BARO-750127 format. One record per atom (N, C-alpha, C): x, y, z; atom name; residue in one letter; residue number from 1. Coordinates in pm, 1 decimal. Each point is the difference from the previous one (the first is absolute). Layout:
BEGIN
<rec x="X" y="Y" z="Z" kese="CA" vomar="A" sevex="NUM"/>
...
***
This chain:
BEGIN
<rec x="-2817.6" y="2746.7" z="5006.1" kese="N" vomar="X" sevex="1"/>
<rec x="-65.1" y="102.5" z="-85.9" kese="CA" vomar="X" sevex="1"/>
<rec x="-129.1" y="43.5" z="71.3" kese="C" vomar="X" sevex="1"/>
<rec x="-18.7" y="126.5" z="16.2" kese="N" vomar="X" sevex="2"/>
<rec x="-115.6" y="40.8" z="69.3" kese="CA" vomar="X" sevex="2"/>
<rec x="-100.1" y="62.7" z="-86.4" kese="C" vomar="X" sevex="2"/>
<rec x="-107.2" y="58.5" z="72.3" kese="N" vomar="X" sevex="3"/>
<rec x="-107.8" y="62.0" z="-74.0" kese="CA" vomar="X" sevex="3"/>
<rec x="33.2" y="136.1" z="-49.8" kese="C" vomar="X" sevex="3"/>
<rec x="119.2" y="45.4" z="29.8" kese="N" vomar="X" sevex="4"/>
<rec x="35.5" y="141.0" z="-33.3" kese="CA" vomar="X" sevex="4"/>
<rec x="52.8" y="3.7" z="-144.0" kese="C" vomar="X" sevex="4"/>
<rec x="37.0" y="-114.7" z="-54.6" kese="N" vomar="X" sevex="5"/>
<rec x="58.8" y="3.7" z="-134.9" kese="CA" vomar="X" sevex="5"/>
<rec x="-102.5" y="30.9" z="-114.0" kese="C" vomar="X" sevex="5"/>
<rec x="45.4" y="64.5" z="-93.9" kese="N" vomar="X" sevex="6"/>
<rec x="-80.9" y="40.8" z="-111.9" kese="CA" vomar="X" sevex="6"/>
<rec x="-21.8" y="-126.6" z="-96.2" kese="C" vomar="X" sevex="6"/>
<rec x="-93.5" y="11.7" z="-85.3" kese="N" vomar="X" sevex="7"/>
<rec x="-23.6" y="-103.1" z="-95.9" kese="CA" vomar="X" sevex="7"/>
<rec x="128.9" y="-31.2" z="-95.3" kese="C" vomar="X" sevex="7"/>
<rec x="71.7" y="112.8" z="-26.4" kese="N" vomar="X" sevex="8"/>
<rec x="123.5" y="-12.7" z="-77.2" kese="CA" vomar="X" sevex="8"/>
<rec x="103.2" y="-71.7" z="79.5" kese="C" vomar="X" sevex="8"/>
<rec x="16.2" y="32.6" z="126.7" kese="N" vomar="X" sevex="9"/>
<rec x="100.0" y="-73.7" z="86.0" kese="CA" vomar="X" sevex="9"/>
<rec x="-29.1" y="-140.8" z="11.1" kese="C" vomar="X" sevex="9"/>
<rec x="-133.0" y="-29.0" z="19.3" kese="N" vomar="X" sevex="10"/>
<rec x="-35.1" y="-142.2" z="12.2" kese="CA" vomar="X" sevex="10"/>
<rec x="11.9" y="-68.1" z="-129.4" kese="C" vomar="X" sevex="10"/>
<rec x="-23.0" y="55.0" z="-107.7" kese="N" vomar="X" sevex="11"/>
<rec x="16.7" y="-54.9" z="-133.6" kese="CA" vomar="X" sevex="11"/>
<rec x="153.2" y="-27.6" z="-20.3" kese="C" vomar="X" sevex="11"/>
<rec x="86.3" y="84.3" z="46.0" kese="N" vomar="X" sevex="12"/>
<rec x="143.9" y="-24.7" z="-15.2" kese="CA" vomar="X" sevex="12"/>
<rec x="42.2" y="-118.3" z="89.9" kese="C" vomar="X" sevex="12"/>
<rec x="-63.0" y="-15.0" z="115.7" kese="N" vomar="X" sevex="13"/>
<rec x="31.9" y="-109.7" z="87.7" kese="CA" vomar="X" sevex="13"/>
<rec x="-51.3" y="-133.8" z="-62.1" kese="C" vomar="X" sevex="13"/>
<rec x="-110.0" y="3.7" z="-60.3" kese="N" vomar="X" sevex="14"/>
<rec x="-46.3" y="-120.6" z="-74.4" kese="CA" vomar="X" sevex="14"/>
<rec x="90.4" y="-37.1" z="-106.8" kese="C" vomar="X" sevex="14"/>
<rec x="42.1" y="95.4" z="-87.1" kese="N" vomar="X" sevex="15"/>
<rec x="94.3" y="-27.8" z="-103.7" kese="CA" vomar="X" sevex="15"/>
<rec x="134.2" y="-59.8" z="49.9" kese="C" vomar="X" sevex="15"/>
<rec x="48.2" y="61.4" z="106.8" kese="N" vomar="X" sevex="16"/>
<rec x="118.3" y="-42.1" z="64.4" kese="CA" vomar="X" sevex="16"/>
<rec x="-8.7" y="-143.8" z="50.5" kese="C" vomar="X" sevex="16"/>
<rec x="-110.1" y="-31.3" z="59.4" kese="N" vomar="X" sevex="17"/>
<rec x="-24.6" y="-132.9" z="45.9" kese="CA" vomar="X" sevex="17"/>
<rec x="8.5" y="-105.7" z="-114.5" kese="C" vomar="X" sevex="17"/>
<rec x="-62.8" y="37.6" z="-111.0" kese="N" vomar="X" sevex="18"/>
<rec x="-4.0" y="-91.7" z="-111.9" kese="CA" vomar="X" sevex="18"/>
<rec x="144.7" y="-13.0" z="-57.6" kese="C" vomar="X" sevex="18"/>
<rec x="71.7" y="110.7" z="-8.7" kese="N" vomar="X" sevex="19"/>
<rec x="139.5" y="-5.6" z="-52.2" kese="CA" vomar="X" sevex="19"/>
<rec x="83.0" y="-87.9" z="94.9" kese="C" vomar="X" sevex="19"/>
<rec x="-9.3" y="15.8" z="126.0" kese="N" vomar="X" sevex="20"/>
<rec x="80.1" y="-71.0" z="103.1" kese="CA" vomar="X" sevex="20"/>
<rec x="-35.8" y="-152.0" z="-9.5" kese="C" vomar="X" sevex="20"/>
<rec x="-123.2" y="-30.4" z="-27.0" kese="N" vomar="X" sevex="21"/>
<rec x="-42.0" y="-141.2" z="0.4" kese="CA" vomar="X" sevex="21"/>
<rec x="32.5" y="-74.9" z="-127.4" kese="C" vomar="X" sevex="21"/>
<rec x="46.4" y="74.9" z="-102.3" kese="N" vomar="X" sevex="22"/>
<rec x="26.3" y="-63.5" z="-125.0" kese="CA" vomar="X" sevex="22"/>
<rec x="-128.0" y="-49.2" z="-73.4" kese="C" vomar="X" sevex="22"/>
<rec x="-110.1" y="55.3" z="38.5" kese="N" vomar="X" sevex="23"/>
<rec x="-129.0" y="-29.7" z="-67.6" kese="CA" vomar="X" sevex="23"/>
<rec x="-69.7" y="-113.8" z="56.6" kese="C" vomar="X" sevex="23"/>
<rec x="50.3" y="-64.6" z="111.3" kese="N" vomar="X" sevex="24"/>
<rec x="-66.1" y="-115.1" z="66.5" kese="CA" vomar="X" sevex="24"/>
<rec x="-3.1" y="35.5" z="142.2" kese="C" vomar="X" sevex="24"/>
<rec x="-117.2" y="22.4" z="57.3" kese="N" vomar="X" sevex="25"/>
<rec x="-16.1" y="38.4" z="135.4" kese="CA" vomar="X" sevex="25"/>
<rec x="-9.9" y="-119.7" z="86.4" kese="C" vomar="X" sevex="25"/>
<rec x="72.6" y="3.8" z="120.9" kese="N" vomar="X" sevex="26"/>
<rec x="-9.9" y="-102.4" z="99.1" kese="CA" vomar="X" sevex="26"/>
<rec x="-131.8" y="19.2" z="76.8" kese="C" vomar="X" sevex="26"/>
<rec x="-41.6" y="-91.8" z="82.0" kese="N" vomar="X" sevex="27"/>
<rec x="-121.2" y="29.1" z="78.1" kese="CA" vomar="X" sevex="27"/>
<rec x="2.9" y="124.7" z="81.5" kese="C" vomar="X" sevex="27"/>
<rec x="124.9" y="26.7" z="60.1" kese="N" vomar="X" sevex="28"/>
<rec x="3.2" y="128.3" z="82.1" kese="CA" vomar="X" sevex="28"/>
<rec x="-3.8" y="117.8" z="-89.7" kese="C" vomar="X" sevex="28"/>
<rec x="64.9" y="-1.1" z="-118.8" kese="N" vomar="X" sevex="29"/>
<rec x="-6.9" y="108.3" z="-89.1" kese="CA" vomar="X" sevex="29"/>
<rec x="-145.9" y="16.1" z="-55.6" kese="C" vomar="X" sevex="29"/>
<rec x="-70.9" y="-98.2" z="-16.7" kese="N" vomar="X" sevex="30"/>
<rec x="-140.8" y="11.3" z="-45.7" kese="CA" vomar="X" sevex="30"/>
<rec x="-82.5" y="71.0" z="108.8" kese="C" vomar="X" sevex="30"/>
<rec x="33.4" y="-27.8" z="125.9" kese="N" vomar="X" sevex="31"/>
<rec x="-72.0" y="73.2" z="102.8" kese="CA" vomar="X" sevex="31"/>
<rec x="32.1" y="145.0" z="2.9" kese="C" vomar="X" sevex="31"/>
<rec x="127.1" y="31.9" z="-20.4" kese="N" vomar="X" sevex="32"/>
<rec x="44.3" y="143.5" z="-9.9" kese="CA" vomar="X" sevex="32"/>
<rec x="-64.0" y="62.5" z="-121.8" kese="C" vomar="X" sevex="32"/>
<rec x="4.0" y="-72.6" z="-114.8" kese="N" vomar="X" sevex="33"/>
<rec x="-59.9" y="53.3" z="-122.3" kese="CA" vomar="X" sevex="33"/>
<rec x="-146.7" y="40.0" z="22.6" kese="C" vomar="X" sevex="33"/>
<rec x="-73.0" y="-96.9" z="64.3" kese="N" vomar="X" sevex="34"/>
<rec x="-149.2" y="29.4" z="21.5" kese="CA" vomar="X" sevex="34"/>
<rec x="-14.6" y="119.6" z="93.0" kese="C" vomar="X" sevex="34"/>
<rec x="80.8" y="12.2" z="103.4" kese="N" vomar="X" sevex="35"/>
<rec x="-4.5" y="117.5" z="88.6" kese="CA" vomar="X" sevex="35"/>
<rec x="28.0" y="124.0" z="-73.7" kese="C" vomar="X" sevex="35"/>
<rec x="101.3" y="-1.2" z="-82.1" kese="N" vomar="X" sevex="36"/>
<rec x="44.3" y="121.7" z="-79.0" kese="CA" vomar="X" sevex="36"/>
<rec x="-118.4" y="40.4" z="-95.6" kese="C" vomar="X" sevex="36"/>
<rec x="-60.2" y="-100.2" z="-64.1" kese="N" vomar="X" sevex="37"/>
<rec x="-105.2" y="30.0" z="-103.4" kese="CA" vomar="X" sevex="37"/>
<rec x="-123.7" y="59.7" z="71.2" kese="C" vomar="X" sevex="37"/>
<rec x="-31.0" y="-53.5" z="113.3" kese="N" vomar="X" sevex="38"/>
<rec x="-111.9" y="58.6" z="73.0" kese="CA" vomar="X" sevex="38"/>
<rec x="24.1" y="142.5" z="46.7" kese="C" vomar="X" sevex="38"/>
<rec x="123.4" y="13.8" z="48.0" kese="N" vomar="X" sevex="39"/>
<rec x="38.7" y="139.6" z="43.3" kese="CA" vomar="X" sevex="39"/>
<rec x="7.7" y="93.4" z="-116.3" kese="C" vomar="X" sevex="39"/>
<rec x="49.0" y="-52.9" z="-120.6" kese="N" vomar="X" sevex="40"/>
<rec x="1.1" y="85.6" z="-114.5" kese="CA" vomar="X" sevex="40"/>
<rec x="-141.3" y="37.7" z="-44.1" kese="C" vomar="X" sevex="40"/>
<rec x="-92.7" y="-94.9" z="3.3" kese="N" vomar="X" sevex="41"/>
<rec x="-143.2" y="34.8" z="-38.4" kese="CA" vomar="X" sevex="41"/>
<rec x="-54.1" y="105.7" z="98.2" kese="C" vomar="X" sevex="41"/>
<rec x="28.6" y="-13.5" z="126.4" kese="N" vomar="X" sevex="42"/>
<rec x="-54.6" y="99.8" z="90.4" kese="CA" vomar="X" sevex="42"/>
<rec x="65.7" y="137.0" z="-19.9" kese="C" vomar="X" sevex="42"/>
<rec x="133.0" y="-2.4" z="-28.4" kese="N" vomar="X" sevex="43"/>
<rec x="70.0" y="127.8" z="-25.1" kese="CA" vomar="X" sevex="43"/>
<rec x="-43.4" y="55.4" z="-133.8" kese="C" vomar="X" sevex="43"/>
<rec x="-35.8" y="-66.8" z="-94.1" kese="N" vomar="X" sevex="44"/>
<rec x="-44.6" y="46.3" z="-130.0" kese="CA" vomar="X" sevex="44"/>
<rec x="-119.8" y="79.5" z="23.7" kese="C" vomar="X" sevex="44"/>
<rec x="-100.4" y="-50.9" z="76.8" kese="N" vomar="X" sevex="45"/>
<rec x="-114.2" y="73.7" z="37.4" kese="CA" vomar="X" sevex="45"/>
<rec x="25.3" y="134.7" z="73.9" kese="C" vomar="X" sevex="45"/>
<rec x="95.7" y="-11.7" z="95.9" kese="N" vomar="X" sevex="46"/>
<rec x="40.9" y="118.1" z="77.6" kese="CA" vomar="X" sevex="46"/>
<rec x="49.9" y="107.6" z="-94.4" kese="C" vomar="X" sevex="46"/>
<rec x="91.1" y="-48.1" z="-85.1" kese="N" vomar="X" sevex="47"/>
<rec x="66.5" y="99.4" z="-97.6" kese="CA" vomar="X" sevex="47"/>
<rec x="-104.5" y="64.5" z="-87.1" kese="C" vomar="X" sevex="47"/>
<rec x="-98.9" y="-70.8" z="-43.8" kese="N" vomar="X" sevex="48"/>
<rec x="-103.3" y="55.8" z="-90.4" kese="CA" vomar="X" sevex="48"/>
<rec x="-82.8" y="101.8" z="77.8" kese="C" vomar="X" sevex="48"/>
<rec x="-26.5" y="-31.7" z="125.2" kese="N" vomar="X" sevex="49"/>
<rec x="-83.5" y="93.5" z="79.5" kese="CA" vomar="X" sevex="49"/>
<rec x="82.2" y="126.5" z="25.9" kese="C" vomar="X" sevex="49"/>
<rec x="134.4" y="-16.8" z="30.1" kese="N" vomar="X" sevex="50"/>
<rec x="81.8" y="127.1" z="18.1" kese="CA" vomar="X" sevex="50"/>
<rec x="10.3" y="78.8" z="-123.0" kese="C" vomar="X" sevex="50"/>
<rec x="5.0" y="-62.7" z="-115.8" kese="N" vomar="X" sevex="51"/>
<rec x="11.8" y="75.7" z="-118.9" kese="CA" vomar="X" sevex="51"/>
<rec x="-132.5" y="74.3" z="-31.1" kese="C" vomar="X" sevex="51"/>
<rec x="-107.3" y="-63.6" z="35.5" kese="N" vomar="X" sevex="52"/>
<rec x="-133.3" y="63.9" z="-21.1" kese="CA" vomar="X" sevex="52"/>
<rec x="-20.5" y="120.1" z="90.6" kese="C" vomar="X" sevex="52"/>
<rec x="56.9" y="-2.6" z="116.5" kese="N" vomar="X" sevex="53"/>
<rec x="-13.3" y="108.0" z="104.3" kese="CA" vomar="X" sevex="53"/>
<rec x="78.3" y="112.4" z="-51.1" kese="C" vomar="X" sevex="53"/>
***
């Protein structure tokens, strides 16, 4: 998952990760979750700036 994804796409990836994990994240999945959440937060800011422009 790269920096090109929108906040909505990253949110969908986070939801899919939780669904795939059955609600209990392994250590590897926690690392992926953290990476996705950080990317989502950055994308959320990008999306807000794009909407304002």
